[in-house]
ROVOKOL-378918 format. One record per residue (C-alpha): residue in one letter; x, y, z; residue number from 0. Coordinates in nm, 3 decimals. Example, Ala and Ser with C-alpha at 12.3 -4.5 7.8 and 13.67 -1.06 7.14 Angstrom:
! residues 2
<site rest="A" xx="1.230" yy="-0.450" zz="0.780" nr="0"/>
<site rest="S" xx="1.367" yy="-0.106" zz="0.714" nr="1"/>
This chain:
! residues 180
<site rest="M" xx="8.534" yy="4.460" zz="-6.310" nr="0"/>
<site rest="I" xx="8.534" yy="4.458" zz="-5.930" nr="1"/>
<site rest="R" xx="8.154" yy="4.459" zz="-5.922" nr="2"/>
<site rest="L" xx="8.145" yy="4.168" zz="-6.166" nr="3"/>
<site rest="L" xx="8.386" yy="3.967" zz="-5.949" nr="4"/>
<site rest="K" xx="8.180" yy="4.049" zz="-5.639" nr="5"/>
<site rest="K" xx="7.864" yy="3.928" zz="-5.813" nr="6"/>
<site rest="I" xx="8.034" yy="3.603" zz="-5.913" nr="7"/>
<site rest="F" xx="8.216" yy="3.523" zz="-5.589" nr="8"/>
<site rest="V" xx="8.032" yy="3.706" zz="-5.310" nr="9"/>
<site rest="P" xx="7.681" yy="3.587" zz="-5.237" nr="10"/>
<site rest="G" xx="7.445" yy="3.881" zz="-5.216" nr="11"/>
<site rest="N" xx="7.096" yy="3.951" zz="-5.093" nr="12"/>
<site rest="I" xx="6.808" yy="3.990" zz="-5.336" nr="13"/>
<site rest="D" xx="6.522" yy="4.231" zz="-5.267" nr="14"/>
<site rest="S" xx="6.156" yy="4.157" zz="-5.340" nr="15"/>
<site rest="D" xx="6.197" yy="4.282" zz="-5.699" nr="16"/>
<site rest="G" xx="6.491" yy="4.053" zz="-5.772" nr="17"/>
<site rest="Q" xx="6.747" yy="4.334" zz="-5.747" nr="18"/>
<site rest="E" xx="7.079" yy="4.246" zz="-5.587" nr="19"/>
<site rest="L" xx="7.155" yy="4.420" zz="-5.258" nr="20"/>
<site rest="L" xx="7.497" yy="4.494" zz="-5.121" nr="21"/>
<site rest="T" xx="7.578" yy="4.324" zz="-4.794" nr="22"/>
<site rest="S" xx="7.706" yy="4.489" zz="-4.481" nr="23"/>
<site rest="S" xx="7.757" yy="4.429" zz="-4.114" nr="24"/>
<site rest="G" xx="7.496" yy="4.687" zz="-4.011" nr="25"/>
<site rest="D" xx="7.711" yy="4.993" zz="-3.953" nr="26"/>
<site rest="D" xx="7.856" yy="5.144" zz="-4.263" nr="27"/>
<site rest="G" xx="8.221" yy="5.061" zz="-4.198" nr="28"/>
<site rest="D" xx="8.349" yy="5.129" zz="-4.545" nr="29"/>
<site rest="G" xx="8.052" yy="4.964" zz="-4.717" nr="30"/>
<site rest="I" xx="7.946" yy="5.292" zz="-4.874" nr="31"/>
<site rest="Y" xx="8.264" yy="5.292" zz="-5.084" nr="32"/>
<site rest="N" xx="8.150" yy="4.969" zz="-5.253" nr="33"/>
<site rest="L" xx="7.828" yy="5.130" zz="-5.374" nr="34"/>
<site rest="F" xx="7.993" yy="5.350" zz="-5.635" nr="35"/>
<site rest="A" xx="8.195" yy="5.292" zz="-5.950" nr="36"/>
<site rest="T" xx="8.368" yy="5.621" zz="-5.864" nr="37"/>
<site rest="N" xx="8.640" yy="5.578" zz="-5.604" nr="38"/>
<site rest="I" xx="8.518" yy="5.847" zz="-5.363" nr="39"/>
<site rest="A" xx="8.802" yy="5.772" zz="-5.126" nr="40"/>
<site rest="R" xx="9.053" yy="5.912" zz="-5.373" nr="41"/>
<site rest="L" xx="8.936" yy="6.182" zz="-5.614" nr="42"/>
<site rest="P" xx="9.193" yy="6.379" zz="-5.814" nr="43"/>
<site rest="L" xx="9.114" yy="6.750" zz="-5.783" nr="44"/>
<site rest="S" xx="9.276" yy="6.804" zz="-6.122" nr="45"/>
<site rest="T" xx="8.964" yy="6.650" zz="-6.279" nr="46"/>
<site rest="F" xx="8.731" yy="6.906" zz="-6.114" nr="47"/>
<site rest="T" xx="8.654" yy="7.274" zz="-6.170" nr="48"/>
<site rest="Q" xx="8.660" yy="7.496" zz="-5.864" nr="49"/>
<site rest="K" xx="8.327" yy="7.678" zz="-5.837" nr="50"/>
<site rest="H" xx="8.369" yy="7.891" zz="-5.526" nr="51"/>
<site rest="S" xx="8.517" yy="7.927" zz="-5.180" nr="52"/>
<site rest="E" xx="8.358" yy="8.046" zz="-4.860" nr="53"/>
<site rest="V" xx="8.445" yy="8.072" zz="-4.495" nr="54"/>
<site rest="T" xx="8.212" yy="7.914" zz="-4.239" nr="55"/>
<site rest="P" xx="8.103" yy="8.108" zz="-3.928" nr="56"/>
<site rest="G" xx="8.357" yy="7.890" zz="-3.744" nr="57"/>
<site rest="G" xx="8.637" yy="8.019" zz="-3.966" nr="58"/>
<site rest="E" xx="8.690" yy="7.708" zz="-4.179" nr="59"/>
<site rest="L" xx="8.754" yy="7.748" zz="-4.549" nr="60"/>
<site rest="V" xx="8.517" yy="7.548" zz="-4.775" nr="61"/>
<site rest="N" xx="8.617" yy="7.501" zz="-5.138" nr="62"/>
<site rest="T" xx="8.354" yy="7.366" zz="-5.378" nr="63"/>
<site rest="Y" xx="8.454" yy="7.172" zz="-5.690" nr="64"/>
<site rest="T" xx="8.236" yy="7.013" zz="-5.959" nr="65"/>
<site rest="R" xx="8.262" yy="6.786" zz="-6.259" nr="66"/>
<site rest="D" xx="8.028" yy="6.607" zz="-6.494" nr="67"/>
<site rest="L" xx="8.046" yy="6.229" zz="-6.495" nr="68"/>
<site rest="E" xx="8.104" yy="6.034" zz="-6.815" nr="69"/>
<site rest="Y" xx="7.843" yy="5.782" zz="-6.702" nr="70"/>
<site rest="K" xx="7.550" yy="5.779" zz="-6.460" nr="71"/>
<site rest="E" xx="7.667" yy="5.680" zz="-6.114" nr="72"/>
<site rest="C" xx="7.419" yy="5.429" zz="-5.970" nr="73"/>
<site rest="R" xx="7.242" yy="5.478" zz="-6.306" nr="74"/>
<site rest="I" xx="7.105" yy="5.804" zz="-6.163" nr="75"/>
<site rest="F" xx="7.366" yy="6.074" zz="-6.103" nr="76"/>
<site rest="D" xx="7.546" yy="6.261" zz="-6.380" nr="77"/>
<site rest="S" xx="7.757" yy="6.513" zz="-6.186" nr="78"/>
<site rest="L" xx="7.977" yy="6.518" zz="-5.881" nr="79"/>
<site rest="T" xx="8.042" yy="6.798" zz="-5.632" nr="80"/>
<site rest="L" xx="8.318" yy="6.802" zz="-5.371" nr="81"/>
<site rest="K" xx="8.308" yy="7.024" zz="-5.068" nr="82"/>
<site rest="V" xx="8.654" yy="7.032" zz="-4.914" nr="83"/>
<site rest="I" xx="8.627" yy="7.168" zz="-4.561" nr="84"/>
<site rest="G" xx="8.934" yy="7.297" zz="-4.384" nr="85"/>
<site rest="G" xx="9.159" yy="7.132" zz="-4.640" nr="86"/>
<site rest="S" xx="9.114" yy="6.781" zz="-4.501" nr="87"/>
<site rest="N" xx="8.747" yy="6.683" zz="-4.472" nr="88"/>
<site rest="T" xx="8.568" yy="6.606" zz="-4.799" nr="89"/>
<site rest="N" xx="8.196" yy="6.572" zz="-4.856" nr="90"/>
<site rest="V" xx="8.097" yy="6.412" zz="-5.187" nr="91"/>
<site rest="I" xx="7.764" yy="6.496" zz="-5.350" nr="92"/>
<site rest="F" xx="7.631" yy="6.305" zz="-5.648" nr="93"/>
<site rest="R" xx="7.365" yy="6.504" zz="-5.838" nr="94"/>
<site rest="N" xx="7.113" yy="6.479" zz="-6.117" nr="95"/>
<site rest="Q" xx="6.950" yy="6.802" zz="-6.231" nr="96"/>
<site rest="E" xx="6.665" yy="6.618" zz="-6.404" nr="97"/>
<site rest="P" xx="6.496" yy="6.433" zz="-6.118" nr="98"/>
<site rest="E" xx="6.179" yy="6.376" zz="-6.318" nr="99"/>
<site rest="R" xx="6.376" yy="6.153" zz="-6.558" nr="100"/>
<site rest="V" xx="6.509" yy="5.911" zz="-6.295" nr="101"/>
<site rest="D" xx="6.406" yy="5.550" zz="-6.349" nr="102"/>
<site rest="M" xx="6.222" yy="5.419" zz="-6.041" nr="103"/>
<site rest="L" xx="6.389" yy="5.078" zz="-6.068" nr="104"/>
<site rest="H" xx="6.734" yy="5.241" zz="-6.034" nr="105"/>
<site rest="L" xx="6.612" yy="5.456" zz="-5.747" nr="106"/>
<site rest="R" xx="6.465" yy="5.151" zz="-5.573" nr="107"/>
<site rest="T" xx="6.797" yy="4.969" zz="-5.614" nr="108"/>
<site rest="L" xx="6.989" yy="5.265" zz="-5.470" nr="109"/>
<site rest="V" xx="6.761" yy="5.301" zz="-5.167" nr="110"/>
<site rest="N" xx="6.763" yy="4.927" zz="-5.102" nr="111"/>
<site rest="N" xx="7.143" yy="4.912" zz="-5.132" nr="112"/>
<site rest="L" xx="7.178" yy="5.201" zz="-4.888" nr="113"/>
<site rest="Y" xx="6.946" yy="5.016" zz="-4.652" nr="114"/>
<site rest="S" xx="7.154" yy="4.700" zz="-4.683" nr="115"/>
<site rest="I" xx="7.467" yy="4.899" zz="-4.590" nr="116"/>
<site rest="Y" xx="7.324" yy="5.114" zz="-4.311" nr="117"/>
<site rest="G" xx="6.997" yy="4.952" zz="-4.198" nr="118"/>
<site rest="P" xx="6.694" yy="5.169" zz="-4.120" nr="119"/>
<site rest="D" xx="6.759" yy="5.541" zz="-4.165" nr="120"/>
<site rest="S" xx="6.747" yy="5.803" zz="-3.890" nr="121"/>
<site rest="G" xx="6.368" yy="5.829" zz="-3.934" nr="122"/>
<site rest="G" xx="6.317" yy="5.452" zz="-3.926" nr="123"/>
<site rest="K" xx="6.262" yy="5.416" zz="-4.302" nr="124"/>
<site rest="G" xx="6.369" yy="5.090" zz="-4.461" nr="125"/>
<site rest="L" xx="6.348" yy="4.947" zz="-4.809" nr="126"/>
<site rest="F" xx="6.202" yy="5.148" zz="-5.098" nr="127"/>
<site rest="S" xx="5.823" yy="5.151" zz="-5.085" nr="128"/>
<site rest="E" xx="5.523" yy="5.257" zz="-5.287" nr="129"/>
<site rest="E" xx="5.500" yy="5.561" zz="-5.057" nr="130"/>
<site rest="D" xx="5.855" yy="5.656" zz="-5.158" nr="131"/>
<site rest="E" xx="5.761" yy="5.646" zz="-5.525" nr="132"/>
<site rest="Q" xx="5.449" yy="5.856" zz="-5.462" nr="133"/>
<site rest="A" xx="5.643" yy="6.116" zz="-5.258" nr="134"/>
<site rest="Y" xx="5.919" yy="6.128" zz="-5.520" nr="135"/>
<site rest="N" xx="5.672" yy="6.197" zz="-5.800" nr="136"/>
<site rest="D" xx="5.439" yy="6.441" zz="-5.621" nr="137"/>
<site rest="S" xx="5.575" yy="6.796" zz="-5.593" nr="138"/>
<site rest="R" xx="5.372" yy="6.852" zz="-5.276" nr="139"/>
<site rest="F" xx="5.566" yy="6.577" zz="-5.101" nr="140"/>
<site rest="Y" xx="5.926" yy="6.596" zz="-5.228" nr="141"/>
<site rest="A" xx="6.038" yy="6.671" zz="-4.874" nr="142"/>
<site rest="L" xx="5.896" yy="6.336" zz="-4.761" nr="143"/>
<site rest="F" xx="6.110" yy="6.141" zz="-5.008" nr="144"/>
<site rest="G" xx="6.459" yy="6.037" zz="-4.915" nr="145"/>
<site rest="R" xx="6.675" yy="5.880" zz="-4.652" nr="146"/>
<site rest="N" xx="6.936" yy="6.003" zz="-4.408" nr="147"/>
<site rest="W" xx="7.181" yy="5.830" zz="-4.182" nr="148"/>
<site rest="L" xx="7.327" yy="6.112" zz="-3.977" nr="149"/>
<site rest="E" xx="7.430" yy="5.967" zz="-3.641" nr="150"/>
<site rest="Y" xx="7.806" yy="6.014" zz="-3.630" nr="151"/>
<site rest="P" xx="8.011" yy="5.826" zz="-3.509" nr="152"/>
<site rest="R" xx="7.758" yy="5.540" zz="-3.535" nr="153"/>
<site rest="F" xx="7.783" yy="5.588" zz="-3.910" nr="154"/>
<site rest="R" xx="8.139" yy="5.667" zz="-4.009" nr="155"/>
<site rest="H" xx="8.016" yy="5.826" zz="-4.330" nr="156"/>
<site rest="P" xx="7.679" yy="6.000" zz="-4.279" nr="157"/>
<site rest="V" xx="7.463" yy="5.996" zz="-4.591" nr="158"/>
<site rest="I" xx="7.167" yy="6.198" zz="-4.718" nr="159"/>
<site rest="L" xx="6.954" yy="6.105" zz="-5.019" nr="160"/>
<site rest="R" xx="6.701" yy="6.373" zz="-5.110" nr="161"/>
<site rest="R" xx="6.490" yy="6.521" zz="-5.386" nr="162"/>
<site rest="T" xx="6.402" yy="6.884" zz="-5.449" nr="163"/>
<site rest="D" xx="6.211" yy="7.034" zz="-5.738" nr="164"/>
<site rest="T" xx="6.539" yy="7.085" zz="-5.928" nr="165"/>
<site rest="E" xx="6.754" yy="6.781" zz="-5.840" nr="166"/>
<site rest="I" xx="6.807" yy="6.451" zz="-5.669" nr="167"/>
<site rest="S" xx="7.128" yy="6.425" zz="-5.470" nr="168"/>
<site rest="L" xx="7.320" yy="6.176" zz="-5.261" nr="169"/>
<site rest="S" xx="7.568" yy="6.326" zz="-5.014" nr="170"/>
<site rest="V" xx="7.839" yy="6.127" zz="-4.838" nr="171"/>
<site rest="W" xx="8.009" yy="6.313" zz="-4.555" nr="172"/>
<site rest="G" xx="8.368" yy="6.253" zz="-4.459" nr="173"/>
<site rest="A" xx="8.483" yy="6.073" zz="-4.773" nr="174"/>
<site rest="R" xx="8.844" yy="5.994" zz="-4.701" nr="175"/>
<site rest="G" xx="9.062" yy="6.178" zz="-4.937" nr="176"/>
<site rest="I" xx="9.137" yy="6.371" zz="-5.243" nr="177"/>
<site rest="S" xx="9.454" yy="6.389" zz="-5.440" nr="178"/>
<site rest="G" xx="9.620" yy="6.665" zz="-5.635" nr="179"/>
């Protein structure tokens, strides 16, 4: 409903393929939260299954939780992983274990929306390109596909979008909170 209202009342940008882009001021602020139907700022742990716990070399406890999604987030991701670090910092990871089945139009929209929120990534990459599609589909070049915005505090919520041979994932670091 919120997305529908935004589309009606908030003028957006359109990319070269006619796909609507989110708008942002250039740093992420909280723009990343508007990208998802899932409210990543407030995720009830009771809806997740704890997978494992580990202690980092620095002595912080990291608890990992997972759940399947009832829909495809960004029309791509079908599961969600939380990494709760030290009890207060939460990293959210959207995943799809069938990367070969991802629709390129949805991937293009995701990359272009991330670009509209963050601007060029840490490697200077911008909007989705033909080279992105080639790298995504060629197993020799999976490592070349993706985007990352890692400069904290420039980006309040660093993000990594990547593909491996077994999954595509989108990680958001420092998502604000979880609830019991």
